[in-house]
KETI-341357 format. One record per atom (N, C-alpha, C): residue number from 1; residue in one letter; atom name; x, y, z. Coordinates in pm, whole numbers, plus 32768, in hexadecimal, padded with zeros to 4 digits. Example, Ala and Ser with C-alpha at 12.3 -4.5 7.8 and 13.67 -1.06 7.14 Angstrom:
<rs>
{seq = 1 | type = A | atom = N | x = 8527 | y = 7DC7 | z = 830C} $
{seq = 1 | type = A | atom = CA | x = 84CE | y = 7E3E | z = 830C} $
{seq = 1 | type = A | atom = C | x = 8528 | y = 7EB6 | z = 830C} $
{seq = 2 | type = S | atom = N | x = 8505 | y = 7F1F | z = 82C4} $
{seq = 2 | type = S | atom = CA | x = 8557 | y = 7F96 | z = 82CA} $
{seq = 2 | type = S | atom = C | x = 850A | y = 8003 | z = 8313} $
</rs>
This chain:
<rs>
{seq = 1 | type = M | atom = N | x = 647A | y = 4855 | z = CDC0} $
{seq = 1 | type = M | atom = CA | x = 642F | y = 488C | z = CD46} $
{seq = 1 | type = M | atom = C | x = 6435 | y = 4929 | z = CD44} $
{seq = 2 | type = R | atom = N | x = 642C | y = 4969 | z = CDB7} $
{seq = 2 | type = R | atom = CA | x = 6437 | y = 49F5 | z = CDBA} $
{seq = 2 | type = R | atom = C | x = 64BD | y = 4A1F | z = CD80} $
{seq = 3 | type = D | atom = N | x = 6529 | y = 49D6 | z = CD90} $
{seq = 3 | type = D | atom = CA | x = 65B0 | y = 49FC | z = CD66} $
{seq = 3 | type = D | atom = C | x = 65B2 | y = 49F9 | z = CCBF} $
{seq = 4 | type = L | atom = N | x = 6578 | y = 4993 | z = CC8F} $
{seq = 4 | type = L | atom = CA | x = 6566 | y = 4989 | z = CC01} $
{seq = 4 | type = L | atom = C | x = 6514 | y = 49FC | z = CBBE} $
{seq = 5 | type = L | atom = N | x = 64A6 | y = 4A28 | z = CC11} $
{seq = 5 | type = L | atom = CA | x = 6457 | y = 4AA1 | z = CBD8} $
{seq = 5 | type = L | atom = C | x = 64B5 | y = 4B20 | z = CBE0} $
{seq = 6 | type = E | atom = N | x = 6504 | y = 4B23 | z = CC43} $
{seq = 6 | type = E | atom = CA | x = 6562 | y = 4B97 | z = CC56} $
{seq = 6 | type = E | atom = C | x = 65C0 | y = 4B9D | z = CBD7} $
{seq = 7 | type = V | atom = N | x = 65F7 | y = 4B20 | z = CBB6} $
{seq = 7 | type = V | atom = CA | x = 665D | y = 4B22 | z = CB4A} $
{seq = 7 | type = V | atom = C | x = 660D | y = 4B4D | z = CACA} $
{seq = 8 | type = E | atom = N | x = 6589 | y = 4B19 | z = CABE} $
{seq = 8 | type = E | atom = CA | x = 6548 | y = 4B34 | z = CA3F} $
{seq = 8 | type = E | atom = C | x = 652B | y = 4BCE | z = CA3B} $
{seq = 9 | type = Y | atom = N | x = 6507 | y = 4C16 | z = CAAD} $
{seq = 9 | type = Y | atom = CA | x = 64F8 | y = 4CA4 | z = CAB3} $
{seq = 9 | type = Y | atom = C | x = 656E | y = 4CE6 | z = CA8B} $
{seq = 10 | type = N | atom = N | x = 65E5 | y = 4CBF | z = CAC3} $
{seq = 10 | type = N | atom = CA | x = 6662 | y = 4D03 | z = CA97} $
{seq = 10 | type = N | atom = C | x = 6692 | y = 4CED | z = CA12} $
{seq = 11 | type = Q | atom = N | x = 6660 | y = 4C7D | z = C9CD} $
{seq = 11 | type = Q | atom = CA | x = 6678 | y = 4C62 | z = C936} $
{seq = 11 | type = Q | atom = C | x = 662B | y = 4CCD | z = C8F3} $
{seq = 12 | type = K | atom = N | x = 65AC | y = 4CE7 | z = C91A} $
{seq = 12 | type = K | atom = CA | x = 6555 | y = 4D43 | z = C8E0} $
{seq = 12 | type = K | atom = C | x = 6596 | y = 4DD6 | z = C8E7} $
{seq = 13 | type = S | atom = N | x = 65D0 | y = 4DF2 | z = C95E} $
{seq = 13 | type = S | atom = CA | x = 6614 | y = 4E73 | z = C976} $
{seq = 13 | type = S | atom = C | x = 6687 | y = 4E7D | z = C91A} $
{seq = 14 | type = L | atom = N | x = 66D2 | y = 4E20 | z = C903} $
{seq = 14 | type = L | atom = CA | x = 6744 | y = 4E19 | z = C8A6} $
{seq = 14 | type = L | atom = C | x = 671F | y = 4E35 | z = C81D} $
{seq = 15 | type = L | atom = N | x = 66B3 | y = 4DED | z = C7F8} $
{seq = 15 | type = L | atom = CA | x = 667C | y = 4E00 | z = C76A} $
{seq = 15 | type = L | atom = C | x = 6655 | y = 4E91 | z = C75B} $
{seq = 16 | type = Y | atom = N | x = 660F | y = 4EDC | z = C7BA} $
{seq = 16 | type = Y | atom = CA | x = 65F7 | y = 4F69 | z = C7BC} $
{seq = 16 | type = Y | atom = C | x = 6678 | y = 4FBE | z = C7A5} $
{seq = 17 | type = I | atom = N | x = 66DC | y = 4F9C | z = C7F5} $
{seq = 17 | type = I | atom = CA | x = 675C | y = 4FE6 | z = C7E5} $
{seq = 17 | type = I | atom = C | x = 6796 | y = 4FD7 | z = C760} $
{seq = 18 | type = L | atom = N | x = 678E | y = 4F51 | z = C723} $
{seq = 18 | type = L | atom = CA | x = 67C7 | y = 4F46 | z = C69F} $
{seq = 18 | type = L | atom = C | x = 6774 | y = 4F91 | z = C62C} $
{seq = 19 | type = K | atom = N | x = 66F2 | y = 4F9D | z = C647} $
{seq = 19 | type = K | atom = CA | x = 66A2 | y = 4FEE | z = C5F1} $
{seq = 19 | type = K | atom = C | x = 66C3 | y = 5086 | z = C5EB} $
{seq = 20 | type = R | atom = N | x = 66E4 | y = 50A4 | z = C668} $
{seq = 20 | type = R | atom = CA | x = 6713 | y = 513A | z = C67F} $
{seq = 20 | type = R | atom = C | x = 6795 | y = 514F | z = C636} $
{seq = 21 | type = L | atom = N | x = 67EC | y = 50F5 | z = C63A} $
{seq = 21 | type = L | atom = CA | x = 686E | y = 50FC | z = C5F4} $
{seq = 21 | type = L | atom = C | x = 6855 | y = 5104 | z = C56C} $
{seq = 22 | type = E | atom = N | x = 6800 | y = 50B8 | z = C53A} $
{seq = 22 | type = E | atom = CA | x = 67E4 | y = 50BB | z = C49E} $
{seq = 22 | type = E | atom = C | x = 67A5 | y = 5143 | z = C47B} $
{seq = 23 | type = A | atom = N | x = 674E | y = 5174 | z = C4C8} $
{seq = 23 | type = A | atom = CA | x = 6707 | y = 51FF | z = C4B2} $
{seq = 23 | type = A | atom = C | x = 6768 | y = 5272 | z = C4B8} $
{seq = 24 | type = S | atom = N | x = 67D1 | y = 5261 | z = C50C} $
{seq = 24 | type = S | atom = CA | x = 683B | y = 52D0 | z = C520} $
{seq = 24 | type = S | atom = C | x = 68AB | y = 52C8 | z = C4C4} $
{seq = 25 | type = Y | atom = N | x = 68A6 | y = 5274 | z = C45E} $
{seq = 25 | type = Y | atom = CA | x = 691B | y = 5259 | z = C3FF} $
{seq = 25 | type = Y | atom = C | x = 6944 | y = 52EA | z = C3CD} $
{seq = 26 | type = G | atom = N | x = 69C0 | y = 5306 | z = C3DD} $
{seq = 26 | type = G | atom = CA | x = 69F8 | y = 5381 | z = C3B0} $
{seq = 26 | type = G | atom = C | x = 6A1C | y = 53D4 | z = C41F} $
{seq = 27 | type = N | atom = N | x = 69EA | y = 53D1 | z = C495} $
{seq = 27 | type = N | atom = CA | x = 69FE | y = 541B | z = C507} $
{seq = 27 | type = N | atom = C | x = 6A55 | y = 53CB | z = C55E} $
{seq = 28 | type = E | atom = N | x = 6ADC | y = 53EA | z = C549} $
{seq = 28 | type = E | atom = CA | x = 6B4F | y = 5393 | z = C57A} $
{seq = 28 | type = E | atom = C | x = 6B4E | y = 5390 | z = C61C} $
{seq = 29 | type = Q | atom = N | x = 6B2E | y = 53FF | z = C659} $
{seq = 29 | type = Q | atom = CA | x = 6B33 | y = 5409 | z = C6E8} $
{seq = 29 | type = Q | atom = C | x = 6AC1 | y = 53AA | z = C717} $
{seq = 30 | type = E | atom = N | x = 6A43 | y = 53B9 | z = C6E6} $
{seq = 30 | type = E | atom = CA | x = 69E1 | y = 536A | z = C717} $
{seq = 30 | type = E | atom = C | x = 69FB | y = 52D0 | z = C6F1} $
{seq = 31 | type = E | atom = N | x = 6A37 | y = 52AA | z = C682} $
{seq = 31 | type = E | atom = CA | x = 6A4E | y = 5228 | z = C65B} $
{seq = 31 | type = E | atom = C | x = 6AAB | y = 51ED | z = C6BF} $
{seq = 32 | type = K | atom = N | x = 6B0B | y = 522F | z = C6ED} $
{seq = 32 | type = K | atom = CA | x = 6B66 | y = 51FA | z = C751} $
{seq = 32 | type = K | atom = C | x = 6B28 | y = 51E4 | z = C7D7} $
{seq = 33 | type = W | atom = N | x = 6ACC | y = 523A | z = C7FF} $
{seq = 33 | type = W | atom = CA | x = 6A85 | y = 5232 | z = C87D} $
{seq = 33 | type = W | atom = C | x = 6A31 | y = 51B4 | z = C879} $
{seq = 34 | type = I | atom = N | x = 69E7 | y = 51A1 | z = C809} $
{seq = 34 | type = I | atom = CA | x = 698A | y = 5137 | z = C801} $
{seq = 34 | type = I | atom = C | x = 69CF | y = 50B6 | z = C7F0} $
{seq = 35 | type = A | atom = N | x = 6A3C | y = 50B5 | z = C7A4} $
{seq = 35 | type = A | atom = CA | x = 6A8E | y = 5039 | z = C79B} $
{seq = 35 | type = A | atom = C | x = 6ABF | y = 500A | z = C820} $
{seq = 36 | type = N | atom = N | x = 6AF1 | y = 506B | z = C877} $
{seq = 36 | type = N | atom = CA | x = 6B19 | y = 504E | z = C8F5} $
{seq = 36 | type = N | atom = C | x = 6AB0 | y = 501A | z = C94A} $
{seq = 37 | type = S | atom = N | x = 6A3D | y = 504C | z = C943} $
{seq = 37 | type = S | atom = CA | x = 69C5 | y = 5016 | z = C98B} $
{seq = 37 | type = S | atom = C | x = 69A1 | y = 4F91 | z = C966} $
{seq = 38 | type = A | atom = N | x = 699C | y = 4F71 | z = C8E0} $
{seq = 38 | type = A | atom = CA | x = 698F | y = 4EF1 | z = C8AE} $
{seq = 38 | type = A | atom = C | x = 69F1 | y = 4E82 | z = C8DE} $
{seq = 39 | type = G | atom = N | x = 6A6B | y = 4EB1 | z = C8EA} $
{seq = 39 | type = G | atom = CA | x = 6AC9 | y = 4E54 | z = C91D} $
{seq = 39 | type = G | atom = C | x = 6AB5 | y = 4E2F | z = C9AC} $
{seq = 40 | type = Y | atom = N | x = 6A8F | y = 4E9B | z = CA05} $
{seq = 40 | type = Y | atom = CA | x = 6A6C | y = 4E8A | z = CA8D} $
{seq = 40 | type = Y | atom = C | x = 6A01 | y = 4E33 | z = CA91} $
{seq = 41 | type = Y | atom = N | x = 6994 | y = 4E40 | z = CA43} $
{seq = 41 | type = Y | atom = CA | x = 6923 | y = 4DE6 | z = CA50} $
{seq = 41 | type = Y | atom = C | x = 6941 | y = 4D53 | z = CA2C} $
{seq = 42 | type = L | atom = N | x = 698D | y = 4D41 | z = C9BF} $
{seq = 42 | type = L | atom = CA | x = 69BB | y = 4CBF | z = C9A0} $
{seq = 42 | type = L | atom = C | x = 6A02 | y = 4C6E | z = CA1B} $
{seq = 43 | type = E | atom = N | x = 6A68 | y = 4CC6 | z = CA58} $
{seq = 43 | type = E | atom = CA | x = 6AA4 | y = 4C86 | z = CAC5} $
{seq = 43 | type = E | atom = C | x = 6A46 | y = 4C65 | z = CB35} $
{seq = 44 | type = A | atom = N | x = 69EC | y = 4CB6 | z = CB49} $
{seq = 44 | type = A | atom = CA | x = 6988 | y = 4C9D | z = CBB6} $
{seq = 44 | type = A | atom = C | x = 6930 | y = 4C28 | z = CB98} $
{seq = 45 | type = L | atom = N | x = 6905 | y = 4C1E | z = CB19} $
{seq = 45 | type = L | atom = CA | x = 68B3 | y = 4BB0 | z = CAF6} $
{seq = 45 | type = L | atom = C | x = 6905 | y = 4B30 | z = CB02} $
{seq = 46 | type = Q | atom = N | x = 697E | y = 4B27 | z = CADC} $
{seq = 46 | type = Q | atom = CA | x = 69CE | y = 4AAB | z = CAE8} $
{seq = 46 | type = Q | atom = C | x = 69DF | y = 4A86 | z = CB76} $
{seq = 47 | type = K | atom = N | x = 69F7 | y = 4AE5 | z = CBD0} $
{seq = 47 | type = K | atom = CA | x = 69F9 | y = 4AC4 | z = CC5A} $
{seq = 47 | type = K | atom = C | x = 6977 | y = 4A8F | z = CC91} $
{seq = 48 | type = E | atom = N | x = 6906 | y = 4AD4 | z = CC6D} $
{seq = 48 | type = E | atom = CA | x = 6886 | y = 4AAD | z = CC93} $
{seq = 48 | type = E | atom = C | x = 6865 | y = 4A15 | z = CC66} $
{seq = 49 | type = L | atom = N | x = 6883 | y = 4A04 | z = CBEB} $
{seq = 49 | type = L | atom = CA | x = 6858 | y = 4986 | z = CBAB} $
{seq = 49 | type = L | atom = C | x = 68B6 | y = 4910 | z = CBF1} $
{seq = 50 | type = R | atom = N | x = 6937 | y = 492D | z = CC0A} $
{seq = 50 | type = R | atom = CA | x = 698E | y = 48C9 | z = CC3B} $
{seq = 50 | type = R | atom = C | x = 6952 | y = 48A3 | z = CCD1} $
{seq = 51 | type = G | atom = N | x = 6925 | y = 490D | z = CD1E} $
{seq = 51 | type = G | atom = CA | x = 68EB | y = 48E3 | z = CDA4} $
{seq = 51 | type = G | atom = C | x = 6870 | y = 48A1 | z = CD99} $
{seq = 52 | type = V | atom = N | x = 681E | y = 48B9 | z = CD35} $
{seq = 52 | type = V | atom = CA | x = 6794 | y = 487B | z = CD25} $
{seq = 52 | type = V | atom = C | x = 67BF | y = 47E1 | z = CD00} $
{seq = 53 | type = I | atom = N | x = 6814 | y = 47CC | z = CCA3} $
{seq = 53 | type = I | atom = CA | x = 6837 | y = 474A | z = CC7F} $
{seq = 53 | type = I | atom = C | x = 686B | y = 46FD | z = CCED} $
{seq = 54 | type = S | atom = N | x = 68C2 | y = 473B | z = CD3D} $
{seq = 54 | type = S | atom = CA | x = 6904 | y = 46EF | z = CDB4} $
{seq = 54 | type = S | atom = C | x = 68A6 | y = 46D3 | z = CE16} $
{seq = 55 | type = R | atom = N | x = 6841 | y = 4729 | z = CE39} $
{seq = 55 | type = R | atom = CA | x = 67D2 | y = 46FC | z = CE99} $
{seq = 55 | type = R | atom = C | x = 6781 | y = 4695 | z = CE56} $
{seq = 56 | type = L | atom = N | x = 6763 | y = 469E | z = CDD7} $
{seq = 56 | type = L | atom = CA | x = 670A | y = 4636 | z = CDA5} $
{seq = 56 | type = L | atom = C | x = 674E | y = 45A7 | z = CDA9} $
{seq = 57 | type = D | atom = N | x = 67D8 | y = 45AA | z = CD7E} $
{seq = 57 | type = D | atom = CA | x = 682D | y = 4529 | z = CD8B} $
{seq = 57 | type = D | atom = C | x = 6820 | y = 44F2 | z = CE17} $
{seq = 58 | type = A | atom = N | x = 6830 | y = 4546 | z = CE7A} $
{seq = 58 | type = A | atom = CA | x = 6833 | y = 451C | z = CF06} $
{seq = 58 | type = A | atom = C | x = 67AC | y = 44E1 | z = CF23} $
{seq = 59 | type = Y | atom = N | x = 673D | y = 451C | z = CEF9} $
{seq = 59 | type = Y | atom = CA | x = 66BE | y = 44F1 | z = CF14} $
{seq = 59 | type = Y | atom = C | x = 66AD | y = 4468 | z = CED6} $
{seq = 60 | type = V | atom = N | x = 66D3 | y = 4458 | z = CE53} $
{seq = 60 | type = V | atom = CA | x = 66C1 | y = 43D4 | z = CE1A} $
{seq = 60 | type = V | atom = C | x = 6717 | y = 436D | z = CE57} $
{seq = 61 | type = A | atom = N | x = 6796 | y = 4389 | z = CE7C} $
{seq = 61 | type = A | atom = CA | x = 67EF | y = 4328 | z = CEC1} $
{seq = 61 | type = A | atom = C | x = 67A5 | y = 4309 | z = CF46} $
{seq = 62 | type = E | atom = N | x = 676C | y = 435F | z = CF8F} $
{seq = 62 | type = E | atom = CA | x = 6735 | y = 4342 | z = D020} $
{seq = 62 | type = E | atom = C | x = 66B8 | y = 42E0 | z = CFF9} $
{seq = 63 | type = K | atom = N | x = 666E | y = 42FF | z = CF90} $
{seq = 63 | type = K | atom = CA | x = 65FA | y = 42A5 | z = CF8E} $
{seq = 63 | type = K | atom = C | x = 6616 | y = 4219 | z = CF49} $
{seq = 64 | type = A | atom = N | x = 6692 | y = 421A | z = CF05} $
{seq = 64 | type = A | atom = CA | x = 66B7 | y = 4192 | z = CECE} $
{seq = 64 | type = A | atom = C | x = 66F1 | y = 413E | z = CF4C} $
{seq = 65 | type = E | atom = N | x = 672F | y = 417C | z = CFA6} $
{seq = 65 | type = E | atom = CA | x = 675F | y = 4135 | z = D024} $
{seq = 65 | type = E | atom = C | x = 66E6 | y = 4112 | z = D08B} $
{seq = 66 | type = N | atom = N | x = 6680 | y = 4153 | z = D081} $
{seq = 66 | type = N | atom = CA | x = 6619 | y = 4145 | z = D0E3} $
{seq = 66 | type = N | atom = C | x = 658B | y = 4144 | z = D09A} $
{seq = 67 | type = P | atom = N | x = 657B | y = 40DA | z = D047} $
{seq = 67 | type = P | atom = CA | x = 6503 | y = 40EA | z = CFFD} $
{seq = 67 | type = P | atom = C | x = 6481 | y = 40DD | z = D04D} $
{seq = 68 | type = A | atom = N | x = 648B | y = 40A2 | z = D0C1} $
{seq = 68 | type = A | atom = CA | x = 6410 | y = 4092 | z = D117} $
{seq = 68 | type = A | atom = C | x = 63E1 | y = 4117 | z = D151} $
{seq = 69 | type = S | atom = N | x = 643F | y = 4177 | z = D156} $
{seq = 69 | type = S | atom = CA | x = 641E | y = 41FA | z = D194} $
{seq = 69 | type = S | atom = C | x = 63EE | y = 4263 | z = D131} $
{seq = 70 | type = S | atom = N | x = 63C6 | y = 4236 | z = D0C1} $
{seq = 70 | type = S | atom = CA | x = 638A | y = 42A1 | z = D05D} $
{seq = 70 | type = S | atom = C | x = 6307 | y = 42BC | z = D074} $
{seq = 71 | type = G | atom = N | x = 62C7 | y = 4294 | z = D0E2} $
{seq = 71 | type = G | atom = CA | x = 6242 | y = 42A1 | z = D10A} $
{seq = 71 | type = G | atom = C | x = 620E | y = 4323 | z = D0F1} $
</rs>
């Protein structure tokens, strides 16, 4: 669950970055920097989300194999 909260936090951070990009429209240097940051955040979010989904899949598969151990 903590992993999903971290992904949510990073999504909010990305939203902040995109709002900064919108506010800096016309300042080409800052636009490039913010766009680069947004790209980095998207890659990091994808990696985190893949990891969370993988761990969740493994947990569900384990519980499906051993339903008695779900105590």
